[in-house]
C-alpha positions as CSV (number, residue, x, y, z in Angstrom):
1,M,43.3,-1.0,154.3
2,V,43.5,1.5,151.6
3,N,45.3,-1.0,149.5
4,A,42.4,-3.5,149.8
5,W,40.0,-1.7,147.5
6,P,41.4,-2.6,144.1
7,G,40.3,-6.3,144.4
8,A,36.9,-5.4,145.5
9,C,36.5,-2.9,142.6
10,T,37.3,-5.4,139.8
11,D,35.0,-4.6,136.9
12,N,32.0,-7.0,137.1
13,G,29.5,-5.0,135.1
14,S,27.5,-3.8,138.2
15,M,26.6,-0.1,137.9
16,R,25.9,0.0,141.7
17,I,29.3,-1.3,142.7
18,E,31.1,0.9,140.1
19,R,29.6,4.0,141.7
20,R,30.8,2.9,145.2
21,C,34.3,2.2,143.8
22,T,34.4,5.7,142.3
23,R,33.6,7.2,145.6
24,L,36.3,5.1,147.3
25,R,38.9,6.2,144.8
26,E,38.1,9.8,145.5
27,I,38.5,9.3,149.3
28,V,41.8,7.5,148.9
29,A,43.1,10.2,146.5
30,G,42.5,12.7,149.2
31,S,40.0,14.8,147.5
32,L,37.4,14.1,150.2
33,Y,39.8,12.6,152.8
34,D,39.5,14.1,156.3
35,E,41.6,13.0,159.3
36,T,38.5,13.4,161.5
37,M,36.8,10.6,159.6
38,K,39.1,8.0,161.3
39,F,38.4,5.7,158.5
40,T,34.7,5.5,159.3
41,R,33.6,6.2,155.8
42,L,36.3,3.9,154.4
43,L,35.1,1.0,156.5
44,A,31.5,1.6,155.6
45,L,32.3,1.7,151.9
46,L,34.6,-1.4,152.0
47,G,32.0,-3.3,154.0
48,A,29.4,-2.4,151.4
49,L,31.6,-3.7,148.7
50,A,32.5,-6.9,150.6
51,F,28.8,-7.8,151.0
52,S,27.4,-6.6,147.7
53,P,26.0,-9.6,145.8
54,P,27.5,-10.3,142.4
55,A,25.6,-8.9,139.4
56,P,23.3,-11.5,137.8
57,A,24.7,-13.1,134.6
58,Q,23.3,-11.6,131.4
59,T,20.6,-14.0,129.9
60,A,21.4,-14.5,126.2
61,A,18.5,-13.7,123.9
62,P,16.9,-16.7,122.1
63,V,18.2,-17.5,118.7
64,D,15.5,-17.2,115.9
65,L,15.3,-19.8,113.2
66,R,12.9,-19.7,110.3
67,I,12.1,-23.0,108.5
68,L,10.4,-22.9,105.1
69,A,8.7,-26.1,104.0
70,I,6.9,-27.7,101.1
71,N,5.6,-31.2,100.3
72,D,4.1,-33.1,97.4
73,L,5.2,-30.8,94.6
74,H,5.0,-33.7,92.2
75,G,6.9,-31.9,89.5
76,Y,4.4,-29.1,89.1
77,L,6.7,-26.6,87.6
78,Q,3.7,-24.7,86.3
79,P,0.6,-23.8,88.3
80,P,-1.8,-26.7,88.6
81,P,-5.2,-26.2,86.9
82,G,-7.2,-26.4,90.1
83,G,-5.1,-24.0,92.2
84,I,-6.0,-24.2,95.8
85,R,-9.5,-24.2,97.5
86,I,-9.8,-22.2,100.6
87,A,-12.6,-20.8,102.8
88,D,-14.3,-17.8,101.3
89,P,-13.0,-14.8,103.3
90,N,-16.5,-13.2,102.9
91,D,-18.5,-16.3,103.8
92,R,-16.6,-19.1,105.6
93,T,-19.4,-21.5,104.9
94,K,-18.3,-21.5,101.3
95,T,-15.0,-22.1,99.5
96,V,-13.3,-20.3,96.6
97,T,-10.6,-21.4,94.2
98,V,-7.4,-19.3,94.2
99,P,-4.9,-19.7,91.3
100,A,-1.7,-20.8,93.0
101,G,1.5,-22.6,92.4
102,G,4.3,-22.7,89.8
103,V,8.0,-22.5,90.6
104,E,8.4,-19.1,89.1
105,T,6.2,-17.7,91.8
106,M,7.3,-20.1,94.5
107,A,10.9,-19.0,94.2
108,T,9.8,-15.4,94.8
109,V,7.7,-16.4,97.8
110,V,10.6,-18.3,99.3
111,T,12.9,-15.3,98.8
112,N,10.4,-13.0,100.4
113,L,9.9,-15.3,103.4
114,R,13.6,-15.6,103.9
115,E,14.1,-11.8,103.9
116,G,15.1,-10.4,107.3
117,H,15.9,-13.8,108.8
118,R,19.6,-14.4,109.4
119,N,18.9,-18.0,110.3
120,A,16.7,-19.7,107.7
121,I,16.5,-23.1,106.0
122,F,14.3,-24.5,103.2
123,V,13.2,-28.1,103.6
124,A,10.6,-30.6,102.2
125,A,8.6,-33.6,103.3
126,G,8.8,-35.7,100.1
127,D,7.1,-36.5,96.8
128,L,8.8,-33.6,95.1
129,I,8.9,-35.7,92.0
130,G,6.9,-38.5,90.5
131,A,3.3,-38.5,89.1
132,S,4.5,-35.3,87.4
133,P,3.1,-33.3,84.5
134,F,4.7,-33.6,81.1
135,L,7.3,-30.8,81.3
136,S,9.0,-32.5,84.3
137,A,8.1,-36.2,83.5
138,M,9.5,-36.1,80.0
139,F,12.9,-35.4,81.5
140,H,12.5,-37.9,84.4
141,D,11.9,-35.0,86.8
142,E,15.4,-33.5,86.2
143,P,14.0,-29.9,85.8
144,T,12.1,-30.2,89.1
145,I,15.3,-31.2,90.9
146,E,17.2,-28.4,89.2
147,S,14.5,-25.8,90.0
148,L,14.4,-26.7,93.7
149,S,18.2,-26.6,93.9
150,M,18.2,-23.1,92.4
151,M,15.6,-22.1,95.1
152,G,18.0,-23.1,97.8
153,L,16.2,-26.2,99.0
154,A,18.5,-27.8,101.6
155,L,17.0,-31.0,102.8
156,S,14.1,-33.3,101.9
157,A,12.5,-36.5,103.2
158,V,12.0,-39.2,100.6
159,G,8.3,-39.8,99.7
160,N,6.8,-42.9,98.1
161,H,6.9,-41.3,94.6
162,E,10.7,-40.8,94.9
163,F,10.7,-44.6,94.4
164,D,8.5,-44.7,91.3
165,E,11.4,-45.6,89.1
166,G,13.3,-47.6,91.8
167,K,16.2,-46.8,94.1
168,D,18.8,-46.5,91.4
169,E,16.9,-43.7,89.8
170,L,16.4,-42.0,93.2
171,L,20.2,-42.1,93.7
172,R,20.6,-40.6,90.2
173,M,18.3,-37.7,91.2
174,Q,20.7,-37.1,94.1
175,D,24.0,-37.6,92.3
176,G,23.3,-36.6,88.7
177,G,24.1,-38.2,85.4
178,C,22.1,-39.3,82.3
179,H,19.1,-41.6,82.4
180,P,20.2,-45.2,81.7
181,L,17.7,-45.8,79.0
182,D,16.6,-42.4,77.7
183,H,20.1,-40.9,78.2
184,C,20.4,-37.1,78.3
185,L,17.3,-35.4,77.0
186,G,17.5,-32.0,78.6
187,P,19.0,-28.7,77.3
188,H,22.1,-29.3,79.5
189,P,23.7,-32.1,81.5
190,F,21.9,-33.1,84.7
191,A,24.1,-32.4,87.7
192,G,21.9,-33.9,90.4
193,A,20.3,-32.3,93.5
194,K,22.2,-29.6,95.4
195,F,19.9,-30.5,98.4
196,H,20.2,-33.7,100.4
197,Y,17.6,-36.4,100.5
198,L,17.2,-38.1,103.9
199,A,15.8,-41.7,104.4
200,A,16.0,-42.7,108.0
201,S,13.5,-45.6,107.7
202,T,14.5,-47.0,104.3
203,F,17.1,-49.8,104.6
204,V,18.9,-51.8,101.9
205,K,18.3,-55.4,102.9
206,D,21.6,-56.6,101.6
207,T,23.7,-54.2,103.7
208,G,21.4,-53.3,106.6
209,K,22.2,-49.7,106.1
210,T,20.0,-46.8,105.1
211,L,19.7,-46.0,101.4
212,L,20.5,-42.4,102.1
213,P,21.6,-40.5,105.2
214,P,19.0,-40.7,108.1
215,Y,19.4,-37.1,109.3
216,E,21.5,-34.0,109.0
217,I,22.6,-31.6,111.7
218,R,22.7,-27.9,110.9
219,S,24.1,-25.2,113.2
220,F,22.4,-21.8,113.7
221,D,24.4,-19.3,115.8
222,G,26.2,-22.2,117.4
223,I,23.0,-24.2,118.2
224,P,22.7,-27.6,116.5
225,V,19.4,-28.6,115.0
226,A,18.8,-32.1,113.7
227,F,16.5,-32.8,110.7
228,I,15.4,-36.4,110.4
229,G,13.8,-37.4,107.1
230,L,11.7,-40.5,106.4
231,A,9.1,-42.1,104.1
232,L,5.9,-43.7,105.2
233,K,6.1,-47.3,106.4
234,G,3.5,-48.3,103.8
235,T,5.6,-47.3,100.8
236,P,5.9,-50.9,99.4
237,E,2.1,-51.2,99.2
238,I,1.7,-48.1,97.0
239,V,4.7,-48.3,94.7
240,S,5.5,-51.0,92.1
241,P,6.8,-54.1,93.7
242,A,9.8,-53.9,91.4
243,S,10.5,-50.3,92.6
244,S,10.7,-51.4,96.3
245,A,12.6,-54.6,95.7
246,G,15.5,-55.1,98.0
247,L,14.4,-52.3,100.4
248,E,12.8,-52.4,103.8
249,F,10.6,-49.5,105.1
250,R,10.6,-49.5,108.9
251,D,8.1,-48.0,111.4
252,E,8.2,-44.2,111.4
253,A,8.0,-43.5,115.1
254,E,10.3,-46.4,116.1
255,T,12.9,-45.1,113.6
256,V,12.9,-41.6,114.9
257,N,12.9,-42.7,118.6
258,A,15.9,-44.9,118.0
259,L,17.9,-42.0,116.7
260,V,17.2,-39.6,119.6
261,P,19.9,-41.0,121.9
262,E,22.4,-40.8,119.1
263,L,21.5,-37.2,118.4
264,K,21.6,-36.2,122.1
265,A,25.1,-37.8,122.4
266,K,26.1,-35.3,119.7
267,G,24.8,-32.4,121.7
268,V,21.6,-32.0,119.8
269,E,18.4,-31.0,121.7
270,A,16.4,-29.4,118.9
271,I,14.9,-32.0,116.6
272,V,12.7,-31.5,113.5
273,V,11.1,-34.5,111.7
274,L,10.4,-34.4,107.9
275,I,8.0,-37.2,107.3
276,H,6.1,-38.3,104.2
277,E,2.9,-39.2,106.0
278,G,0.0,-37.0,107.0
279,G,-3.5,-36.4,108.2
280,F,-7.0,-35.2,107.3
281,P,-8.2,-32.0,108.9
282,S,-11.6,-30.4,108.4
283,G,-10.5,-26.7,108.5
284,D,-8.9,-24.2,106.3
285,Y,-5.3,-24.1,105.2
286,N,-4.0,-22.6,108.5
287,E,-6.3,-24.5,110.8
288,C,-6.5,-28.0,112.3
289,P,-9.9,-28.9,113.6
290,G,-10.6,-32.6,114.0
291,I,-7.5,-33.9,112.4
292,S,-7.4,-37.6,111.9
293,G,-5.2,-40.0,110.0
294,P,-1.8,-41.8,110.4
295,I,0.1,-38.7,111.4
296,V,-1.8,-38.3,114.7
297,D,-0.8,-41.7,116.1
298,I,2.8,-41.3,114.8
299,V,3.3,-38.0,116.5
300,R,1.9,-39.3,119.8
301,K,4.4,-42.2,119.7
302,L,7.4,-39.9,119.1
303,D,10.0,-39.3,121.8
304,K,9.3,-36.0,123.6
305,A,12.6,-34.8,122.3
306,V,11.1,-34.2,118.9
307,D,10.0,-30.6,118.7
308,V,8.4,-30.1,115.2
309,V,6.9,-32.4,112.6
310,I,6.7,-31.3,108.9
311,S,4.4,-33.8,107.1
312,G,2.9,-34.5,103.7
313,H,1.5,-37.3,101.6
314,T,-2.2,-36.7,102.2
315,H,-2.3,-33.5,100.0
316,R,-3.9,-31.5,102.7
317,A,-2.9,-28.2,104.3
318,Y,-2.9,-27.6,108.1
319,V,-1.1,-26.1,111.1
320,C,-1.7,-28.2,114.1
321,E,-0.7,-28.9,117.7
322,I,-0.6,-32.6,118.3
323,D,0.6,-34.0,121.6
324,G,2.1,-30.6,122.4
325,R,4.1,-30.3,119.2
326,L,3.8,-28.2,116.1
327,V,2.7,-30.3,113.0
328,T,2.4,-28.7,109.6
329,S,1.6,-29.6,106.0
330,A,1.6,-27.4,102.8
331,D,-1.2,-28.9,100.6
332,K,0.2,-30.1,97.2
333,F,1.5,-29.1,93.8
334,G,3.4,-26.1,95.2
335,T,0.3,-24.0,96.1
336,L,1.6,-23.2,99.6
337,V,4.9,-22.6,101.5
338,T,5.0,-23.0,105.2
339,A,6.9,-20.6,107.3
340,I,7.9,-22.0,110.7
341,D,9.4,-19.7,113.3
342,L,11.4,-21.3,116.2
343,K,13.1,-19.7,119.1
344,L,16.1,-21.7,120.4
345,D,17.5,-21.3,123.9
346,P,21.3,-20.8,123.8
347,A,21.6,-22.3,127.3
348,T,19.6,-25.5,126.8
349,R,20.0,-25.5,123.0
350,D,16.4,-26.6,122.7
351,V,13.2,-25.2,121.1
352,V,11.4,-22.9,123.5
353,S,8.6,-21.8,121.1
354,A,7.3,-22.7,117.7
355,K,4.6,-21.2,115.4
356,A,3.8,-21.5,111.7
357,E,1.8,-20.0,108.9
358,N,1.0,-21.3,105.4
359,S,1.4,-18.7,102.7
360,I,-0.4,-19.1,99.4
361,V,1.8,-19.0,96.3
362,R,-0.7,-16.7,94.5
363,V,-0.4,-16.6,90.8
364,G,-0.1,-12.9,89.9
365,G,0.5,-11.9,93.5
366,Y,4.3,-11.9,93.1
367,A,6.8,-11.1,90.5
368,K,8.1,-14.2,88.7
369,D,11.6,-15.3,89.4
370,A,13.7,-14.6,86.3
371,A,16.1,-17.5,86.8
372,Q,13.2,-20.0,87.1
373,T,11.5,-18.5,84.0
374,A,14.8,-19.1,82.0
375,L,15.0,-22.7,83.3
376,L,11.4,-23.5,82.2
377,D,11.9,-21.8,78.8
378,A,15.0,-24.0,78.2
379,Y,13.2,-27.2,78.9
380,D,10.0,-26.1,77.2
381,K,11.9,-25.6,73.9
382,V,12.7,-29.3,73.9
383,A,9.3,-30.5,75.2
384,A,6.8,-28.1,73.5
385,P,6.6,-29.9,70.1
386,I,5.5,-33.1,71.8
387,A,3.4,-31.5,74.6
388,N,1.3,-29.3,72.3
389,R,0.1,-32.0,70.0
390,R,-3.6,-31.9,69.8
391,A,-5.3,-35.0,71.2
392,G,-8.9,-33.9,70.7
393,S,-11.5,-32.1,72.7
394,V,-14.0,-32.3,75.5
395,T,-17.5,-30.8,75.9
396,A,-17.1,-30.5,79.7
397,T,-14.4,-31.3,82.3
398,L,-13.7,-35.0,82.9
399,S,-13.5,-35.3,86.6
400,R,-11.4,-37.9,88.5
401,V,-13.5,-37.4,91.7
402,P,-15.4,-40.7,92.4
403,N,-19.1,-40.8,93.2
404,A,-20.6,-42.8,96.1
405,T,-19.9,-46.1,94.3
406,G,-16.3,-45.3,93.6
407,E,-16.8,-44.7,89.9
408,S,-15.5,-41.5,88.2
409,V,-16.1,-39.9,84.9
410,L,-12.5,-39.8,83.9
411,G,-12.0,-43.3,85.3
412,D,-14.6,-44.6,82.8
413,V,-12.9,-42.8,79.9
414,I,-9.5,-44.2,80.8
415,A,-10.7,-47.7,81.2
416,D,-12.5,-47.5,77.9
417,A,-9.3,-46.2,76.2
418,Q,-7.3,-49.1,77.6
419,L,-9.8,-51.6,76.4
420,E,-9.9,-50.0,72.9
421,A,-6.1,-50.1,72.7
422,T,-6.0,-53.8,73.5
423,R,-9.2,-55.1,72.0
424,S,-7.9,-56.5,68.7
425,E,-6.4,-60.0,68.7
426,A,-3.1,-58.6,67.6
427,N,-3.0,-56.3,70.6
428,G,-4.1,-58.7,73.3
429,G,-7.7,-59.7,72.5
430,A,-9.1,-57.9,75.7
431,I,-12.8,-57.9,76.5
432,M,-12.6,-55.8,79.6
433,A,-10.1,-53.4,81.3
434,L,-9.5,-52.4,85.0
435,T,-7.4,-49.5,86.1
436,N,-6.3,-48.2,89.5
437,P,-7.7,-44.8,90.7
438,G,-4.4,-43.8,92.1
439,G,-3.0,-43.7,88.6
440,I,-5.4,-41.0,87.6
441,R,-3.8,-37.9,88.9
442,I,-5.8,-34.9,87.7
443,D,-9.0,-33.9,85.9
444,I,-8.9,-33.2,82.2
445,V,-10.3,-29.7,82.4
446,K,-12.3,-28.0,79.7
447,K,-10.4,-24.9,78.7
448,G,-11.5,-22.4,76.0
449,D,-12.9,-24.3,73.0
450,G,-12.3,-27.6,74.8
451,T,-9.1,-28.5,73.1
452,V,-7.1,-31.2,74.9
453,T,-3.3,-31.6,74.2
454,F,-1.0,-34.5,74.8
455,A,0.3,-32.6,77.9
456,D,-3.2,-32.6,79.3
457,V,-3.6,-36.3,78.7
458,F,-0.2,-37.0,80.1
459,A,-0.9,-35.0,83.3
460,S,-3.9,-37.3,84.0
461,Q,-1.9,-40.5,83.4
462,P,1.7,-39.5,84.3
463,F,3.2,-42.8,85.5
464,R,3.7,-44.0,81.9
465,N,2.6,-47.5,82.9
466,Q,2.6,-50.1,80.2
467,L,-0.7,-52.0,79.4
468,V,-0.7,-55.7,80.0
469,T,-3.5,-58.1,78.8
470,V,-3.8,-61.3,80.7
471,T,-6.1,-64.3,81.1
472,L,-8.1,-64.4,84.3
473,T,-10.9,-66.7,85.6
474,G,-14.1,-65.2,86.8
475,T,-13.0,-66.3,90.3
476,A,-9.8,-64.4,90.0
477,I,-11.6,-61.3,88.8
478,K,-13.9,-61.4,91.8
479,A,-10.9,-61.9,94.1
480,A,-9.3,-58.8,92.6
481,L,-12.4,-56.8,93.1
482,E,-12.6,-57.9,96.8
483,Q,-9.0,-56.7,97.3
484,Q,-10.4,-53.1,96.8
485,W,-11.1,-53.3,100.5
486,L,-7.8,-54.4,101.8
487,D,-7.7,-51.1,103.6
488,P,-11.4,-50.8,104.8
489,T,-10.8,-47.1,105.8
490,R,-9.7,-46.2,102.3
491,P,-11.0,-48.5,99.6
492,R,-9.3,-48.4,96.2
493,I,-12.2,-48.9,93.8
494,L,-10.9,-50.0,90.4
495,Q,-12.2,-48.1,87.3
496,I,-13.8,-50.5,84.8
497,S,-14.5,-50.4,81.1
498,G,-17.9,-50.2,79.5
499,G,-19.8,-53.5,79.2
500,F,-18.7,-54.7,82.6
501,S,-20.7,-54.0,85.7
502,Y,-21.2,-55.2,89.3
503,A,-22.6,-54.2,92.6
504,W,-21.1,-54.2,96.1
505,D,-22.5,-54.2,99.6
506,A,-20.9,-51.9,102.2
507,T,-22.2,-53.9,105.1
508,K,-20.6,-57.2,104.2
509,P,-17.3,-58.4,105.7
510,Y,-14.0,-58.5,103.8
511,G,-14.1,-61.1,101.0
512,E,-17.9,-60.7,100.6
513,H,-18.4,-57.1,99.4
514,V,-18.9,-57.9,95.7
515,I,-22.3,-59.5,94.9
516,A,-21.2,-62.4,92.7
517,A,-24.5,-62.6,90.9
518,S,-24.3,-58.9,89.9
519,M,-21.1,-59.4,87.9
520,M,-22.1,-59.0,84.2
521,L,-20.0,-58.7,81.1
522,N,-21.8,-57.6,77.9
523,G,-25.1,-58.8,79.2
524,E,-23.8,-62.2,80.4
525,P,-23.0,-63.3,84.0
526,V,-19.3,-63.6,84.8
527,A,-18.8,-67.3,85.3
528,P,-16.3,-68.4,88.0
529,D,-14.6,-71.1,85.9
530,K,-14.7,-69.2,82.6
531,T,-11.6,-67.4,81.4
532,Y,-11.5,-63.8,80.2
533,R,-8.9,-61.6,78.6
534,V,-8.4,-58.5,80.9
535,T,-6.3,-55.5,80.4
536,V,-4.5,-53.9,83.4
537,N,-1.4,-51.8,83.7
538,N,2.0,-53.3,84.6
539,Y,1.7,-51.7,88.1
540,L,-1.4,-53.8,88.8
541,F,-0.1,-56.8,87.0
542,L,2.8,-56.9,89.5
543,G,0.4,-56.7,92.4
544,G,0.5,-53.0,93.0
545,D,-1.9,-51.4,95.5
546,G,-2.4,-54.9,97.0
547,F,-4.1,-56.4,94.0
548,A,-2.3,-59.7,94.3
549,A,-5.0,-61.6,92.5
550,L,-4.0,-59.9,89.2
551,K,-0.5,-61.5,89.4
552,D,-2.2,-64.8,88.7
553,G,-3.0,-63.7,85.1
554,T,-1.5,-65.9,82.4
555,R,-0.5,-65.3,78.7
556,A,0.6,-61.8,79.4
557,Q,0.9,-59.6,76.4
558,F,2.4,-56.2,76.9
559,G,1.1,-53.2,74.9
560,V,1.4,-49.4,74.7
561,Y,1.7,-47.0,77.5
562,D,-1.4,-45.8,79.3
563,S,-1.0,-42.2,78.3
564,D,-0.5,-43.2,74.6
565,A,-3.7,-45.3,74.8
566,L,-5.7,-42.3,76.1
567,F,-4.2,-40.0,73.5
568,A,-5.3,-42.3,70.7
569,Y,-8.7,-42.7,72.2
570,F,-9.2,-38.9,72.2
571,Q,-8.1,-38.7,68.6
572,A,-10.6,-41.4,67.6
573,N,-13.6,-40.3,69.7
574,S,-13.5,-36.5,70.2
575,P,-15.3,-34.6,71.3
576,L,-15.6,-36.6,74.5
577,Q,-18.3,-35.9,77.0
578,P,-18.9,-37.1,80.6
579,S,-20.4,-40.5,80.7
580,A,-23.6,-41.4,82.5
581,G,-21.8,-43.9,84.7
582,G,-23.7,-46.7,86.3
583,R,-21.1,-49.4,85.8
584,I,-20.6,-49.8,89.5
585,A,-23.6,-50.0,91.9
586,R,-23.7,-49.9,95.7
587,E,-26.1,-51.4,98.1
588,N,-26.5,-50.3,101.8
């Protein structure tokens, strides 16, 4: 019997059993052994050992993972003029503007938010490039890709603006190399992104394969986490038809759900979706009251295996719970960085909790990152002589924000500039111009003495679309105007040049919004069978934004770029002041 104790006393981590074993060893050694015990105490101790339950297994602590996220940077290497508007901390019924953004400050914010987190990853939800200010756009967004690579960005979904120059240019952004037409313009060769673009829902029609990898799996303390990246299904409707040629953009939720079994077969339980689609909340930048928009329905359709959704596209900021899942967005132009904190269960390898907070990239609130400053300086030395050219001046800010009819002050100016650039017979013989509101990206802000530079002009018209003057009938013009309501929830009201006017009725059905009798050009009714020379940009001429009627234009004559037309208009007409409007009227 004495020889039976070693097996029972095998070390199993129980303090209680170890104390009994120590007592037993003392008895067997004879220090407390007494012949009169007749093994009574030995039996009692061995019995206690035999029936002592095993110690419970130690529960491993959850693994912490911090995800940092941005979206819709749009090449804003420097702070955007408007900063970010947030609720006034002293009176939440009001809002205040906070200077924010710029990669020099963002890099420091990212570094600070990483500090103290062993497991961290920096990701994005698309539109990092495209519709960019001059400093990035002049170099086809190479400096933005380089800046984010230096910051340690790891993964990004593709947004619609990643396709502005077509799929081949997007692949160049990933892989590097010189631009096929403009060649190498920057201060050093372009090496491509050090982060990986993901495109789960974008398929090449000829091959049936995704243009870029659909997802990437990263491991944190042995726990795999999948990041799925995808563009919005409606990308072909909001990029140039030439840019989306040969590509298919599939349903967002169906794409993700189809990948879940594949990921689970690889042992993945934690799934994060990076999606370039979003919503419209009514609260402040860390709130989510009354959110609406496409992201709500998409999230509700997602497989329950999806844990977190990082969104974008709508240029709004929110931290939401939708269908029991965390959904975030970080505004636009680099004004916010989202910090998402997950806890991963080592046993189930799934997310057991998730929370998030948006941090403002406050200008002046952080030290500037020296490496980012050096990068901007290198590119600015090349760009500055062009960017700083004086265009003219303004007496007040020219706002792109539309009024109740859909007309904007800056829209009027841009349409007039495009008409002026193509009015002569040699340049097209135009008598009216139409331009899309989505091509007007930012206000022209009055600064100091009102001086406006080429960089300011370019920032408002950054797509570098070429003007095209075509012949259209009055019927075709009305048809194009009706196509402003292809999406009745978000009408795209074309901006029109001076001399042309019309009225629309909000109560009428699709195809009957425009009041035909109200269409006037230079004091004369627009006749259905008469032809007119109309200037649009090449994006609209190809049917962009759904304006298919404009593709019927004949005798196309291509002209200057839209930003160059606006620059010339400033030079000839400064100082410019906000117009009185009244070109578009609305009934009901």
